[in-house]
C-alpha positions in Angstrom: -15.7 30.3 11.1 -14.9 33.1 8.7 -11.6 34.5 7.4 -10.1 36.8 4.8 -8.0 35.9 1.8 -5.5 38.4 0.4 -4.7 38.4 -3.3 -0.9 38.4 -3.1 0.0 35.1 -1.5 3.6 34.3 -0.5 5.0 37.5 -2.1 7.7 39.7 -0.8 7.0 43.4 0.1 9.1 46.3 1.2 7.6 47.4 4.5 8.5 50.6 6.4 6.8 51.6 9.7 7.7 54.5 11.9 5.9 55.9 15.0 4.5 59.4 15.0 7.7 60.6 16.6 9.8 59.3 13.6 11.3 56.3 15.3 11.7 53.5 12.7 10.3 50.1 13.9 10.3 48.2 10.6 12.3 48.7 7.4 12.7 45.4 5.7 11.3 42.9 3.2 8.5 40.8 4.6 6.7 37.9 2.9 3.0 37.5 2.9 1.6 34.3 4.4 -0.6 31.7 2.6 -3.6 33.8 3.4 -2.1 36.8 1.6 -1.5 38.9 4.8 1.5 40.0 6.7 1.6 39.7 10.5 3.4 42.6 12.3 3.3 43.0 16.0 3.8 46.6 17.3 3.7 48.2 20.8 0.3 49.2 22.1 -1.0 52.7 22.6 0.9 54.4 19.7 0.3 56.0 16.3 2.2 54.8 13.3 2.8 55.6 9.6 3.3 52.7 7.2 4.5 52.4 3.6 4.2 49.1 1.7 5.8 48.6 -1.8 5.4 45.7 -4.2 6.8 45.9 -7.7 5.9 49.4 -9.0 2.9 49.8 -6.6 2.8 51.5 -3.2 0.4 52.3 -0.4 0.9 54.7 2.5 -1.4 54.9 5.6 -1.6 55.8 9.3 -2.9 53.6 12.0 -2.8 53.2 15.8 -2.7 50.5 18.4 -4.9 51.9 21.1 -7.4 49.7 23.0 -10.4 50.1 20.7 -8.4 50.1 17.4 -8.7 47.3 14.9 -6.1 44.6 15.1 -6.5 43.6 11.4 -6.2 46.3 8.7 -7.7 45.2 5.4 -8.3 48.6 3.7 -4.8 49.4 2.3 -4.6 48.9 -1.5 -1.5 49.0 -3.6 -1.8 51.6 -6.4 
């Protein structure tokens, strides 16, 4: 069995997610788990914009939840 390990374990992040129409789904502080990742469940078959902030670093990205989309996103890097 394989797995991923994120670098920032048990840290608090400011997470903001809105759908492509501008409806806000998440706007709160979320804590990463012991594997360094944050679990967020969102409605299927939609497109989203996400912004994550930690200290003075930030990442923004777009993703979707259609049938063939990845369910785990590991490409966002805080800059």
